[in-house]
N, C-alpha and C positions, 0 to 999 in steps of 0.2 A: 342631444338626447332629452326627451321630455322629463319633467320631474316625476319621481316615483312616490306614490302614496300607498302606505300599508294600511288597509282598513281591517279592523277587528270587529267581528259581529257575533252576538250570542247565537245567531242562526243565520243560515244562508240557503238559497234555493238548493234542492227542491222543496225545502220547508215553505209553508205558506203562512207562517207567523208574521206578525206585523214588522218586526225588525228585519226579517229576511226580505220582505217586499220592499221596504224602504231602502235598505242597503243595495239591493239589486238595481233599483231605479236610479239611485244616486251614482253608483259605480258606472252604469251604462252612460249616464249623462256626462260624467267627468271624462270618460274615455273619448266620447264624441268631441270633447274640447281639446283633445291632444294630451291629456294627462295619463301617465302610465299608472294604472291602479291594479292592485291585487287584493283580493278579499280572503281573509282567514275566518273559518267557521269554528268557534270554540265548542260547539256541540258535537263536532265530528272529529276534531283533531286535538291530540294532547298538547298541553301548554308547552312542554319542552320541545316538541316538534315545531310548533309555531315559532318559538323563540329562535330555533336554528334556521328555519326557513326565512323569517323576517331579516335576520342578520345577513343571510346570503343574498337576499333581494336588495339590500342596501338602500332603503327608502330615504327620501329627504324629509319625510314627515310621517307621523303615526296618527291615525284617526280612529278613535274608539267610539262605537255606538253602544250605549248603555254603561253608565258609570260604575255600577256595581258588578255586573257580570263580566265585562271585558276591561273595565278601567284599570284594575290592579296590574294585570299583565301588560297592558299598553303603557302604563306609567313606568314599569320596570324596564321595558324595552326602550322607551324614549330616553330615559335617564342613562341607561347603559351606553347608548350610541350618541348621546348628547343631541337629541333631535327634538323639535317642537312637537307637542302633543295637543290634539284637538279632541275634546270629548263632547259627543252629542247625547243629550239627555232624551230618552225616548218614551218615558212613561212611568213605570213602577219605580225606577231609580229616583226620580224627582218627587213623585207623589207619596212613596212609601219608604223606600230604602233610606233616603236622606233623613227620615224621622224615626226610623226603627232603631231601638236600643242596641240591637246586635249588629246592625249594618251601617249605622250612621257614620261611625269613625272611618270606615273604609271609603265611603262615598266622599266624605269631606276631604280626606287625604288626596284622593284622585282629583277632585275639582280644584283643590288648592295647588296641585302640581301641574295643572293643565295650562298651556299657553293661551288657549281659547276654549270657551264653553259655549256650545250652540244649543238653542232650544227652538221648538217649533212655533211658540206663541208667547206673547208677553205675559200671559197668565202664569206660565211656568217660570219665566224669568222672575216675576215678582215673588213666587213661592221660594225659589232658590235664594234670592237676595235677602229675604226675611231671615233665613238661617245662616247665610254666608255673605254678608254685605261686602266683604273684601273682594269678591269675585266680580263686582260691578263693572270694572274697567275691562274685563275680559269676556263678558257675556255678550253673545250676538244672537239675534233672532233670525233664523232661516226657516221660513214657512215651507211646509210640505206641499207636494203636488200629487195629482192622480196620474198613475202610470199603468194603464190597463193594457194587457196583451190581447190583441185581437187574433184569436186562434180557434180552438175547438168549440163546438157547440155543446151545451149542457142539456141532456135529455130529461126534461121534467117528467114525462110520462113514465119512463123507465124508473125514475126515482119515486114514483108512486103518486104523482100529482096530476090527475087528469082534469082538463078544463071542462066546463067553465068554473072559474074560481077567482077569488080576490086573494092574491098571494103576498104575504108578508115574509120577507127573507131576513133572517138574523145571521149575518156573516161574522165569523170570528171563532177563535179557539175557546173551548169550554173550560173556563176557570172562574174563580169567585169574582174577580174584578169586573168581568163582563156581565155578571148576574143573569145567566141564561134562563133561570127558572122564574124570574120576576114577572114576565108577561102572562104566565099560564092562567092564573086566577082571573085576571081581567079578560083574557080571551075565552075562558069558559063561558062567561056571561055574554061576551060579544057573539060567539058562535051560536049561542042559543037564539039570538035575534037575527043573525046573518049566517045561515048555514054554509054559504059559499066561501067563507073565510078559511084560509089555510095558513099554517105557520111552518116554515122550513128553516132548520138550523144547518148551516154549512160551515164546518171547521173541525179541526182536530180536537181530540180530548187531551187537554194539557194537564188538567188536574183530575186524577182518576176519581176522587171522591165526588167532585162536582159533576163529572161526566156520568157516573153511575146514578147519582141522585136525579139528574135530568132524565135519563133513560127510564128510570122507574116511573117518573111522572108522566112520560109520554105513552106508556103502555095502555093507559086508560083514556087516551086522547087521540082518536083516529084522524083528527084534523091537523095534527102536528107530527113532524117527523125530523129526525136528525139523519142527514145523508152522509155525514162524515167529512173527511177532507176533500175539498174540491180543488183541483189544480188551478193555479192562478191563470193559466191560459184559457180556462173555461169560465172565469168569474164574470167577464164582460157579458157572456151569453146568459149566465144565470141572472145577473142583475137586470139585464135587458128584458127578461121575462117576468120580473117582479113587478108588483104594483106599488109596494112600499118596502123600503129598507129600514130595518129596526135596529137601534142601538140602545142598550140598557145599562151601559157601563157606569160604575161608581166613580171612576176617574179615567182620564186619558192623558196622553203626553202632550197635550196641546191641540192635536188634530188626530182623528182616527182615520186610517187608510180606508176602512169600510165606508165611513161617511163620505169622504172625499170621492171615492169611487162610485158610490150611489148617486151623488150629485152629478158627477161627470157623465153618468149614464142617463141623466134626466129623469131620475126616479124621485118620487116623494120620499122624504126621510122623516121618521118619527124617532126622536132621540131623547135620552135623559137630560135634564136641565143641569148640566155641569159645565164648568169653564171650558173644558176641552171641546165640548160639543157646541157651546155658544160661540166659539171662535169661527164656526162655519154656518151654524143654523141661526138665522134670524126668525124668531117665531112668527108664523103667519106669512112669511115672505119667501124664505128658502127652505122651509120645513116646519115641523111642529115639535115643541119641546114639552116634556111632562115632568112634573116634580113628585108625583105620588101615583098610587095605583088607580085612583079615581080619574086623574087626568090622562093616564095611559089609556084607560078604557074609553074615555070620552073622545080623545083624539083618534084612536084607532077606529072607533065607530064612524067618526066624520070621514076619515079616509076610505073606509070600506064602502061607504054609501055615496061618495061624491067623486066620480071620476074627473069632473072638471077641476075640483080642488087639487087632486093628485097631479093633473097635467100642469096646472098653473105653478104649483110649488116646484115640480120637476124642471120646468123651463127656467124659472128664476134661479134655481140651484145650479143648473148647468152654466148659466150666464155668469153667476158669481165665481164659480171655479175657473172658467175660461179667462175671465178678466183679471182676477186677483191671484190665482194660484196656478199659473201655467208652468209646465216642467222647466222651461228655460230660466224662469226667475229663481226656481229652487237651485239650479246648478250655478247660476250667477252668484247666488249667496255663498255657496261653498268655495267657488273659485276666488271670490273677493276675500274670504277668510284666509285661504291658502296664500293669496298674494301678499297679505300682511306679514306672513311668516317666512316665505321663500319666493324666489323668482318664478312666476308662472307666466308663460307666454300668453298674449292676448289671443282670443279665438279668431 
């Protein structure tokens, strides 16, 4: 019988949030390696039901994605059954919760109780170790990969975007950390010079206040539109029709799925100059980075007017993802971590 792994996630498909996409991709890859994996979604199932189901499943290991949202329950289950616990830090848990007065104690307790802590990039490892140096011997970097489903077409015309245009796509849920309103002022000026520019927001409203604020701003901007949640099976089609993928986040968990997927689809990427984006974007080589409103406008203008630049960045980005972040390497990383804690058959 293959080893059983219980994965706890804040969200799982059909949700299109980042944690759901990451967990779905990882679970699929682990199953392909002969590991028996079951995923529990804390957003849809009560904790007491998860506890009963995990106990009945009798896993050899518990793996929690997001230290604050799933870590406390995963730690209780692992301790109750005397099982090893792996915690994967996915973004806000490392960047915010670990340093938040109301949440830090919970995150610290979870990380101190974990057998291994995995992060997507060394920038997150450094951030964690600055706060918890005792975790050093248990922290492991497992880089993310792009896992796009090739399925349904996304109809841009039905969504209100008729060609010809230069299309910037902002993929991601609407919440403050993604800063969805940040590009609007810069694009006001850009569209005045380049009327063909369009801005499409694709993602669920996660923070109602942020969502309402963006929708208010869009009412006076006919060149921008929020199309709501796009099923992940349509994302490859949507990104394939984009000219530029835009990321304005104030922080990322080391790597953003949206940036990885944009690069994998050979799109030019324009992203905020933060550690999580610098892990993938080398300015002028695999994309462009901006640090303020002026740079955002400048680089968006360059990309809008230079299809050759977009093509060059897109090719280099795809080559970078294919060579450094293939799906097999991501799964190798988790299998190696599992192997240090329990017997895992070689693929």
